[in-house]
Structure formats: structure tokens, C-alpha cells
N, C-alpha and C positions, 0 to 999 in steps of 0.2 A: 823400175817394174816390178818389182814386186816385194812385199813388205813381210817377213815370216813373224811369226811370236810363240814363242811355246808357255806351256801354262802347264798346270799341274803338278809339281815339282812340289817336295818334304821331306819330313824324317819320319824314316817306318821300320821296324825292329827285320833284322835277316829273317828269311821266311814270309815276308810280308811280298806284299803288292801295290804295285804304283798306276794310275795310268796317264801317259801323260799326252797333251793335244797341241796341235798344231796349226796355225791358221794364217792364210795371208789372203784375205779378198776372195772377191769373185772368179779369179783369174789362176785360185790355184791348185783349177782342175784342171788345166793345161801342163802342168810338171810332175816329173818324179824326184821322189823326196824321200831323202838320205838323215838318219838318224845319226848323234856322233856325240861320244863326251868325251871329259877331259878329267882328268882328275892332278890336282897338286902335283908338279915337277916331271907331271908324265905329257905324252906328246897325244893328241887330238887322234882318236881312236873312233870308226869305222864300225856303224853294228850294224844296219841294216838300209835299204833300198825297198820305195815301192813305187811302182810303175804309175803311169799318168790315170791308166783306166782300172789301177788296182788290184788287176790279174796277175801281176808276176811281183813277187817278196822277194827278196836277198838277204838270210843273217850271217855273221862272222860266226864260228864256231865257240866262241864267247858266250854268244846270248840262245844260239839256234835251242829253240826247244822249250826256252824259257819269256823271251818276248816274242810281240805277235804285231806288227805292222797292218795299219787298214785303214781306209777311207769311209767318209759317209756317202749317203746317195749321190750326193751334189758333187763329190771329187774334192770340195774344197776346204776339210775337214778331215785332217789326218794326225790319227793314234799312233801312240806308242803302248801297248801294254805289257808291265813287264810283272813277272812273276815269281814268287821263290826267289826273294830278290838277297843277296850276298853283299857284305862289306867291302868286297874290293868293285861294287858296283856305283859307288859315292863317285862324284864328281857332276861339274855340271852337263849339260844335255842340252842339245843343239838340233835345230831340225835344218836344213840347207833342201835348196833345188836346182835341179839340172833337168836337161831335155827327158833324156832318159837312162836306166838304170844298165850302165855297161857293164862289164866285169869288173871296173878300176871301181866302182860302185864304193867300197870305202874308203876312198885315196881322197880328201877334204880339197884338195886345191884343184879338183875337178869340177868343183859347183859353183854355180853364179850367184846366190841368195843365201842369204845368213839369217837367222833367227836371233835373238838377244842372252838366253839360254836361260836356262832354268835348272837350278841348285836339286839336286838326289842324293839325301843322306842318308847310310841304312848304318844304324849302329844300336847295339843294346844299350 
């Protein structure tokens, strides 16, 4: 039903910024979208969730104040703005869809649809 695609990853120096994009076609606006990342040898880590309306945004402590999730006016494009990037932010970044940003928004198994991931590397 929903095919998500992430883009915008790349290589940046510590302290730099990147803006990731998640798209899924004209029905994406119906879904809450979460962002996850996975570093080699580590579990997939939930970072944020934005509601279908865009009015609710949730963040885990490790990215609070540095990352911002948003949607465009159609609701069909979701962004993750990442500032003051650190080497420990390196990993594959995924967007995922579920009906609402419940309290378990950071739990990967609760999401119904996933993108293919985009690589983010923070290195000097």
C-alpha cells in the first residue's frame, strides 16, 4: 500500500548539517512517519515521529534540539533536518510509517512500512 523512499544522505564533517527526505506518493499524508537509524553492530534506533497532520513531533533525547522533523504542505513529503552532527550519528537512516505516533513511536516493530535507507556518514 505504501512504498517509502529516503534520500539526502551523504558525508559531512562533525558540526555539519544534512536534510533527509522521505517520500511515498500521494497517500503518504495519511500516515504518521518515524525516523530510525542503524549503525554497524548496533540495534535499530528510533529517533522521531511526526503525526499525519504534522502538528505532533516526538524526539528521543539523543537527537532532541539537534534534529527537526517536518512535512510539506501536502503532507506527502517528510523531512529530517539534522544539525550539529556528531560521529556517533553515522548510520543508515530509514523512514517508516504507522497510523499514529503512540508512546512506543521509537519501537521499530510497531511500524508497518519501511524505506530502503540512506547512508549518513559524519567524519573528519
